[in-house]
NUMAR-836878 format. One record per atom (N, C-alpha, C, O): y negated, x, z; atom name; residue in three letters. Coordinates in nm, 3 decimals, padded with zeros to 5 digits. Last residue first. Example, Ala and Ser with C-alpha at 12.3 -4.5 7.8 and 13.67 -1.06 7.14 Angstrom:
2
SITE/c2/c1/c3/atom/res
SITE/00.225/01.285/00.708/N/Ser
SITE/00.106/01.367/00.714/CA/Ser
SITE/-00.003/01.290/00.787/C/Ser
SITE/-00.114/01.341/00.804/O/Ser
SITE/00.569/01.319/00.780/N/Ala
SITE/00.450/01.230/00.780/CA/Ala
SITE/00.330/01.320/00.780/C/Ala
SITE/00.332/01.424/00.846/O/Ala
This chain:
90
SITE/c2/c1/c3/atom/res
SITE/00.687/-00.651/-00.265/N/Ser
SITE/00.747/-00.629/-00.398/CA/Ser
SITE/00.645/-00.596/-00.502/C/Ser
SITE/00.680/-00.575/-00.619/O/Ser
SITE/00.599/-00.719/-00.018/N/Ala
SITE/00.624/-00.577/-00.043/CA/Ala
SITE/00.683/-00.552/-00.180/C/Ala
SITE/00.727/-00.440/-00.208/O/Ala
SITE/00.363/-00.937/00.091/N/Asp
SITE/00.466/-00.924/-00.013/CA/Asp
SITE/00.483/-00.778/-00.047/C/Asp
SITE/00.391/-00.717/-00.101/O/Asp
SITE/00.326/-00.948/00.446/N/Asp
SITE/00.271/-00.919/00.313/CA/Asp
SITE/00.386/-00.905/00.216/C/Asp
SITE/00.496/-00.865/00.255/O/Asp
SITE/00.416/-00.977/00.705/N/Gly
SITE/00.425/-01.091/00.615/CA/Gly
SITE/00.361/-01.071/00.480/C/Gly
SITE/00.343/-01.168/00.405/O/Gly
SITE/00.437/-00.768/00.868/N/Val
SITE/00.313/-00.844/00.880/CA/Val
SITE/00.308/-00.961/00.781/C/Val
SITE/00.209/-01.034/00.775/O/Val
SITE/00.686/-00.672/00.790/N/Ala
SITE/00.667/-00.717/00.929/CA/Ala
SITE/00.540/-00.799/00.947/C/Ala
SITE/00.534/-00.889/01.031/O/Ala
SITE/00.641/-00.591/00.529/N/Ala
SITE/00.731/-00.704/00.554/CA/Ala
SITE/00.710/-00.760/00.694/C/Ala
SITE/00.715/-00.882/00.714/O/Ala
SITE/00.474/-00.372/00.579/N/Leu
SITE/00.423/-00.486/00.502/CA/Leu
SITE/00.510/-00.610/00.525/C/Leu
SITE/00.459/-00.721/00.537/O/Leu
SITE/00.655/-00.206/00.714/N/Val
SITE/00.533/-00.254/00.781/CA/Val
SITE/00.479/-00.377/00.710/C/Val
SITE/00.443/-00.476/00.775/O/Val
SITE/00.839/-00.160/00.509/N/Ala
SITE/00.883/-00.224/00.634/CA/Ala
SITE/00.763/-00.280/00.710/C/Ala
SITE/00.770/-00.390/00.765/O/Ala
SITE/00.682/-00.026/00.320/N/Asp
SITE/00.738/-00.157/00.287/CA/Asp
SITE/00.783/-00.232/00.412/C/Asp
SITE/00.768/-00.354/00.420/O/Asp
SITE/00.635/00.210/00.466/N/Leu
SITE/00.524/00.122/00.432/CA/Leu
SITE/00.574/-00.018/00.398/C/Leu
SITE/00.516/-00.117/00.442/O/Leu
SITE/00.897/00.313/00.473/N/Ala
SITE/00.827/00.281/00.598/CA/Ala
SITE/00.710/00.185/00.572/C/Ala
SITE/00.689/00.091/00.647/O/Ala
SITE/00.941/00.353/00.201/N/Asp
SITE/01.026/00.260/00.275/CA/Asp
SITE/00.958/00.218/00.405/C/Asp
SITE/00.963/00.101/00.442/O/Asp
SITE/00.748/00.550/00.151/N/Leu
SITE/00.736/00.419/00.086/CA/Leu
SITE/00.821/00.315/00.159/C/Leu
SITE/00.778/00.201/00.176/O/Leu
SITE/00.855/00.758/00.304/N/Gln
SITE/00.723/00.706/00.336/CA/Gln
SITE/00.702/00.569/00.274/C/Gln
SITE/00.644/00.481/00.337/O/Gln
SITE/01.095/00.798/00.166/N/Ala
SITE/01.098/00.756/00.307/CA/Ala
SITE/00.964/00.698/00.349/C/Ala
SITE/00.959/00.599/00.422/O/Ala
SITE/00.998/00.890/-00.080/N/Val
SITE/01.070/00.763/-00.074/CA/Val
SITE/01.074/00.711/00.070/C/Val
SITE/01.058/00.591/00.092/O/Val
SITE/00.890/01.135/00.003/N/Val
SITE/00.804/01.034/-00.060/CA/Val
SITE/00.869/00.897/-00.050/C/Val
SITE/00.803/00.799/-00.016/O/Val
SITE/01.121/01.262/00.092/N/Ala
SITE/01.012/01.236/00.186/CA/Ala
SITE/00.918/01.130/00.132/C/Ala
SITE/00.870/01.045/00.207/O/Ala
SITE/01.268/01.291/-00.140/N/Val
SITE/01.320/01.203/-00.036/CA/Val
SITE/01.212/01.170/00.067/C/Val
SITE/01.212/01.061/00.124/O/Val
SITE/01.137/01.487/-00.283/N/Ala
SITE/01.119/01.348/-00.324/CA/Ala
SITE/01.167/01.251/-00.217/C/Ala
SITE/01.112/01.142/-00.204/O/Ala
SITE/00.996/01.745/-00.073/N/Pro
SITE/01.108/01.680/-00.140/CA/Pro
SITE/01.076/01.534/-00.177/C/Pro
SITE/00.998/01.468/-00.109/O/Pro
SITE/00.692/01.937/-00.151/N/Gly
SITE/00.784/01.862/-00.065/CA/Gly
SITE/00.896/01.799/-00.144/C/Gly
SITE/00.894/01.799/-00.267/O/Gly
SITE/00.485/02.040/-00.308/N/Gly
SITE/00.537/02.117/-00.196/CA/Gly
SITE/00.632/02.044/-00.103/C/Gly
SITE/00.650/02.085/00.011/O/Gly
SITE/00.406/01.934/-00.539/N/Leu
SITE/00.319/01.907/-00.425/CA/Leu
SITE/00.371/01.975/-00.298/C/Leu
SITE/00.307/01.968/-00.192/O/Leu
SITE/00.616/01.998/-00.699/N/Ala
SITE/00.487/02.058/-00.732/CA/Ala
SITE/00.386/02.039/-00.619/C/Ala
SITE/00.292/02.117/-00.605/O/Ala
SITE/00.807/01.829/-00.583/N/Ala
SITE/00.822/01.974/-00.571/CA/Ala
SITE/00.690/02.045/-00.600/C/Ala
SITE/00.655/02.141/-00.532/O/Ala
SITE/00.704/01.579/-00.665/N/Ala
SITE/00.716/01.611/-00.522/CA/Ala
SITE/00.727/01.762/-00.502/C/Ala
SITE/00.663/01.818/-00.413/O/Ala
SITE/00.730/01.609/-00.945/N/Ile
SITE/00.599/01.589/-00.884/CA/Ile
SITE/00.604/01.628/-00.737/C/Ile
SITE/00.517/01.701/-00.689/O/Ile
SITE/01.009/01.630/-00.972/N/Leu
SITE/00.922/01.739/-01.018/CA/Leu
SITE/00.784/01.730/-00.954/C/Leu
SITE/00.727/01.831/-00.912/O/Leu
SITE/01.092/01.382/-00.869/N/Arg
SITE/01.137/01.506/-00.806/CA/Arg
SITE/01.047/01.623/-00.845/C/Arg
SITE/01.012/01.705/-00.761/O/Arg
SITE/00.970/01.210/-01.054/N/Leu
SITE/00.933/01.203/-00.913/CA/Leu
SITE/00.974/01.332/-00.840/C/Leu
SITE/00.898/01.384/-00.759/O/Leu
SITE/01.109/01.283/-01.290/N/Glu
SITE/00.964/01.305/-01.279/CA/Glu
SITE/00.920/01.304/-01.132/C/Glu
SITE/00.840/01.388/-01.091/O/Glu
SITE/01.367/01.197/-01.218/N/Val
SITE/01.344/01.337/-01.251/CA/Val
SITE/01.195/01.370/-01.238/C/Val
SITE/01.159/01.474/-01.182/O/Val
SITE/01.331/00.922/-01.187/N/Val
SITE/01.370/01.004/-01.073/CA/Val
SITE/01.342/01.152/-01.099/C/Val
SITE/01.298/01.223/-01.009/O/Val
SITE/01.034/00.815/-01.363/N/Asp
SITE/01.178/00.818/-01.341/CA/Asp
SITE/01.208/00.915/-01.228/C/Asp
SITE/01.118/00.984/-01.179/O/Asp
SITE/00.750/00.606/-01.316/N/Leu
SITE/00.811/00.738/-01.307/CA/Leu
SITE/00.962/00.724/-01.297/C/Leu
SITE/01.012/00.633/-01.231/O/Leu
SITE/00.527/00.411/-01.507/N/Arg
SITE/00.647/00.418/-01.424/CA/Arg
SITE/00.701/00.560/-01.429/C/Arg
SITE/00.699/00.625/-01.533/O/Arg
SITE/00.184/00.379/-01.493/N/Arg
SITE/00.295/00.447/-01.557/CA/Arg
SITE/00.411/00.451/-01.460/C/Arg
SITE/00.395/00.491/-01.345/O/Arg
SITE/-00.010/00.271/-01.340/N/Leu
SITE/-00.007/00.231/-01.481/CA/Leu
SITE/00.104/00.297/-01.560/C/Leu
SITE/00.117/00.275/-01.680/O/Leu
SITE/-00.073/00.344/-01.087/N/Gly
SITE/00.035/00.247/-01.105/CA/Gly
SITE/00.049/00.199/-01.247/C/Gly
SITE/00.114/00.097/-01.273/O/Gly
SITE/-00.247/00.547/-01.058/N/Arg
SITE/-00.305/00.413/-01.060/CA/Arg
SITE/-00.200/00.305/-01.081/C/Arg
SITE/-00.234/00.187/-01.092/O/Arg
SITE/-00.079/00.765/-01.077/N/Glu
SITE/-00.148/00.743/-00.951/CA/Glu
SITE/-00.212/00.604/-00.944/C/Glu
SITE/-00.228/00.549/-00.835/O/Glu
SITE/-00.001/00.753/-01.342/N/Tyr
SITE/00.097/00.715/-01.240/CA/Tyr
SITE/00.030/00.693/-01.105/C/Tyr
SITE/00.077/00.611/-01.026/O/Tyr
SITE/-00.252/00.819/-01.465/N/Glu
SITE/-00.182/00.693/-01.494/CA/Glu
SITE/-00.082/00.657/-01.386/C/Glu
SITE/-00.077/00.542/-01.343/O/Glu
SITE/-00.315/01.075/-01.368/N/Ser
SITE/-00.405/00.962/-01.344/CA/Ser
SITE/-00.332/00.829/-01.361/C/Ser
SITE/-00.349/00.737/-01.281/O/Ser
SITE/-00.102/01.224/-01.476/N/Val
SITE/-00.120/01.213/-01.330/CA/Val
SITE/-00.206/01.092/-01.297/C/Val
SITE/-00.172/01.014/-01.208/O/Val
SITE/-00.157/01.187/-01.750/N/Phe
SITE/-00.026/01.152/-01.696/CA/Phe
SITE/-00.037/01.130/-01.545/C/Phe
SITE/00.013/01.031/-01.492/O/Phe
SITE/-00.409/01.299/-01.783/N/Ala
SITE/-00.396/01.153/-01.792/CA/Ala
SITE/-00.261/01.105/-01.738/C/Ala
SITE/-00.252/00.995/-01.684/O/Ala
SITE/-00.358/01.569/-01.788/N/Gln
SITE/-00.419/01.514/-01.667/CA/Gln
SITE/-00.406/01.362/-01.666/C/Gln
SITE/-00.393/01.303/-01.559/O/Gln
SITE/-00.034/01.632/-01.934/N/Arg
SITE/-00.178/01.605/-01.946/CA/Arg
SITE/-00.230/01.551/-01.813/C/Arg
SITE/-00.154/01.494/-01.735/O/Arg
SITE/00.196/01.884/-01.805/N/Glu
SITE/00.161/01.750/-01.856/CA/Glu
SITE/00.010/01.742/-01.874/C/Glu
SITE/-00.064/01.832/-01.834/O/Glu
SITE/00.315/02.079/-01.648/N/Asp
SITE/00.309/02.095/-01.794/CA/Asp
SITE/00.289/01.959/-01.862/C/Asp
SITE/00.354/01.925/-01.961/O/Asp
SITE/00.288/02.069/-01.380/N/Leu
SITE/00.393/01.984/-01.438/CA/Leu
SITE/00.406/02.001/-01.589/C/Leu
SITE/00.496/01.945/-01.650/O/Leu
SITE/00.071/02.230/-01.338/N/Arg
SITE/00.198/02.268/-01.275/CA/Arg
SITE/00.315/02.194/-01.338/C/Arg
SITE/00.426/02.246/-01.348/O/Arg
SITE/-00.119/02.074/-01.475/N/Glu
SITE/-00.083/02.206/-01.526/CA/Glu
SITE/00.050/02.253/-01.467/C/Glu
SITE/00.133/02.309/-01.539/O/Glu
SITE/-00.133/01.854/-01.304/N/Ala
SITE/-00.086/01.836/-01.441/CA/Ala
SITE/-00.044/01.969/-01.502/C/Ala
SITE/00.057/01.976/-01.572/O/Ala
SITE/-00.248/01.979/-01.083/N/Leu
SITE/-00.112/01.925/-01.074/CA/Leu
SITE/-00.054/01.907/-01.213/C/Leu
SITE/00.062/01.940/-01.238/O/Leu
SITE/-00.500/02.039/-01.188/N/Ala
SITE/-00.413/02.147/-01.142/CA/Ala
SITE/-00.268/02.100/-01.133/C/Ala
SITE/-00.176/02.174/-01.170/O/Ala
SITE/-00.595/01.776/-01.242/N/Arg
SITE/-00.580/01.875/-01.350/CA/Arg
SITE/-00.485/01.987/-01.311/C/Arg
SITE/-00.399/02.026/-01.389/O/Arg
SITE/-00.608/01.664/-00.989/N/Gln
SITE/-00.519/01.606/-01.090/CA/Gln
SITE/-00.492/01.707/-01.201/C/Gln
SITE/-00.379/01.721/-01.248/O/Gln
SITE/-00.611/01.927/-00.740/N/Thr
SITE/-00.675/01.833/-00.832/CA/Thr
SITE/-00.571/01.774/-00.927/C/Thr
SITE/-00.461/01.828/-00.942/O/Thr
SITE/-00.503/01.966/-00.410/N/Ile
SITE/-00.474/01.991/-00.551/CA/Ile
SITE/-00.543/01.886/-00.636/C/Ile
SITE/-00.535/01.767/-00.606/O/Ile
SITE/-00.480/01.948/-00.135/N/Gly
SITE/-00.597/02.012/-00.193/CA/Gly
SITE/-00.581/02.047/-00.339/C/Gly
SITE/-00.639/02.144/-00.388/O/Gly
SITE/-00.289/01.806/-00.011/N/Ala
SITE/-00.250/01.942/-00.050/CA/Ala
SITE/-00.367/02.018/-00.111/C/Ala
SITE/-00.357/02.138/-00.137/O/Ala
SITE/-00.417/01.563/00.005/N/Arg
SITE/-00.392/01.637/00.129/CA/Arg
SITE/-00.356/01.783/00.100/C/Arg
SITE/-00.390/01.872/00.178/O/Arg
SITE/-00.402/01.493/-00.266/N/Thr
SITE/-00.533/01.526/-00.209/CA/Thr
SITE/-00.518/01.600/-00.076/C/Thr
SITE/-00.596/01.690/-00.047/O/Thr
SITE/-00.124/01.452/-00.293/N/Arg
SITE/-00.194/01.551/-00.376/CA/Arg
SITE/-00.326/01.590/-00.313/C/Arg
SITE/-00.358/01.709/-00.306/O/Arg
SITE/-00.074/01.246/-00.110/N/Leu
SITE/-00.008/01.376/-00.093/CA/Leu
SITE/-00.080/01.485/-00.172/C/Leu
SITE/-00.095/01.597/-00.123/O/Leu
SITE/-00.233/01.045/-00.227/N/Arg
SITE/-00.261/01.093/-00.091/CA/Arg
SITE/-00.199/01.231/-00.068/C/Arg
SITE/-00.263/01.321/-00.014/O/Arg
SITE/-00.098/01.013/-00.472/N/Arg
SITE/-00.238/01.058/-00.472/CA/Arg
SITE/-00.275/01.114/-00.334/C/Arg
SITE/-00.340/01.218/-00.325/O/Arg
SITE/00.146/00.914/-00.379/N/Leu
SITE/00.143/01.044/-00.446/CA/Leu
SITE/00.001/01.100/-00.453/C/Leu
SITE/-00.019/01.222/-00.443/O/Leu
SITE/00.056/00.667/-00.276/N/Gln
SITE/00.119/00.766/-00.188/CA/Gln
SITE/00.117/00.905/-00.251/C/Gln
SITE/00.089/01.003/-00.183/O/Gln
SITE/-00.037/00.546/-00.510/N/Thr
SITE/-00.129/00.570/-00.399/CA/Thr
SITE/-00.073/00.677/-00.306/C/Thr
SITE/-00.145/00.766/-00.262/O/Thr
SITE/00.203/00.527/-00.656/N/Gly
SITE/00.090/00.606/-00.706/CA/Gly
SITE/-00.008/00.641/-00.596/C/Gly
SITE/-00.058/00.753/-00.591/O/Gly
SITE/00.346/00.351/-00.488/N/Leu
SITE/00.396/00.485/-00.516/CA/Leu
SITE/00.283/00.575/-00.563/C/Leu
SITE/00.270/00.687/-00.515/O/Leu
SITE/00.180/00.123/-00.502/N/Arg
SITE/00.203/00.190/-00.373/CA/Arg
SITE/00.255/00.332/-00.393/C/Arg
SITE/00.212/00.424/-00.323/O/Arg
SITE/00.203/00.064/-00.777/N/Glu
SITE/00.072/00.100/-00.721/CA/Glu
SITE/00.087/00.170/-00.588/C/Glu
SITE/00.015/00.267/-00.561/O/Glu
SITE/00.471/-00.002/-00.792/N/Asn
SITE/00.423/00.116/-00.865/CA/Asn
SITE/00.286/00.160/-00.814/C/Asn
SITE/00.257/00.279/-00.809/O/Asn
SITE/00.464/-00.234/-00.630/N/Ala
SITE/00.550/-00.120/-00.594/CA/Ala
SITE/00.503/00.007/-00.664/C/Ala
SITE/00.496/00.113/-00.602/O/Ala
SITE/00.295/-00.405/-00.771/N/Ala
SITE/00.254/-00.358/-00.639/CA/Ala
SITE/00.335/-00.236/-00.597/C/Ala
SITE/00.281/-00.144/-00.536/O/Ala
SITE/00.281/-00.308/-01.120/N/Ser
SITE/00.334/-00.385/-01.008/CA/Ser
SITE/00.286/-00.326/-00.876/C/Ser
SITE/00.241/-00.211/-00.871/O/Ser
SITE/00.206/-00.154/-01.333/N/Gly
SITE/00.102/-00.231/-01.267/CA/Gly
SITE/00.151/-00.315/-01.151/C/Gly
SITE/00.073/-00.387/-01.089/O/Gly
SITE/00.510/-00.195/-01.500/N/Val
SITE/00.386/-00.117/-01.489/CA/Val
SITE/00.280/-00.206/-01.428/C/Val
SITE/00.265/-00.322/-01.467/O/Val
SITE/00.768/-00.349/-01.299/N/Ser
SITE/00.688/-00.333/-01.419/CA/Ser
SITE/00.565/-00.247/-01.392/C/Ser
SITE/00.523/-00.229/-01.278/O/Ser
SITE/00.936/-00.420/-01.102/N/Arg
SITE/00.925/-00.277/-01.130/CA/Arg
SITE/00.839/-00.249/-01.252/C/Arg
SITE/00.837/-00.137/-01.304/O/Arg
SITE/00.957/-00.644/-00.845/N/Asp
SITE/00.892/-00.624/-00.975/CA/Asp
SITE/00.872/-00.474/-00.996/C/Asp
SITE/00.801/-00.409/-00.920/O/Asp
SITE/01.252/-00.732/-00.691/N/Met
SITE/01.136/-00.644/-00.687/CA/Met
SITE/01.085/-00.624/-00.829/C/Met
SITE/01.161/-00.590/-00.920/O/Met
């Protein structure tokens, strides 16, 4: 699995986190403030341009009102669907 910045896996994670943020009705700026980060930090990981470590993912998930395990489970489900239709999930 390609884990580099800009990889499909990082883009899927960023897309999933963006969906969770928008469903929660939180702007990038508001989330960045909750995380004590710059708005660019949120923008970069949402576009797959920044890799997140486990600690950051846990903090982001908590700031969005949920556990990191739920985010990972959603990504696993998406990867399973992509594999089933023959798309490259890496």
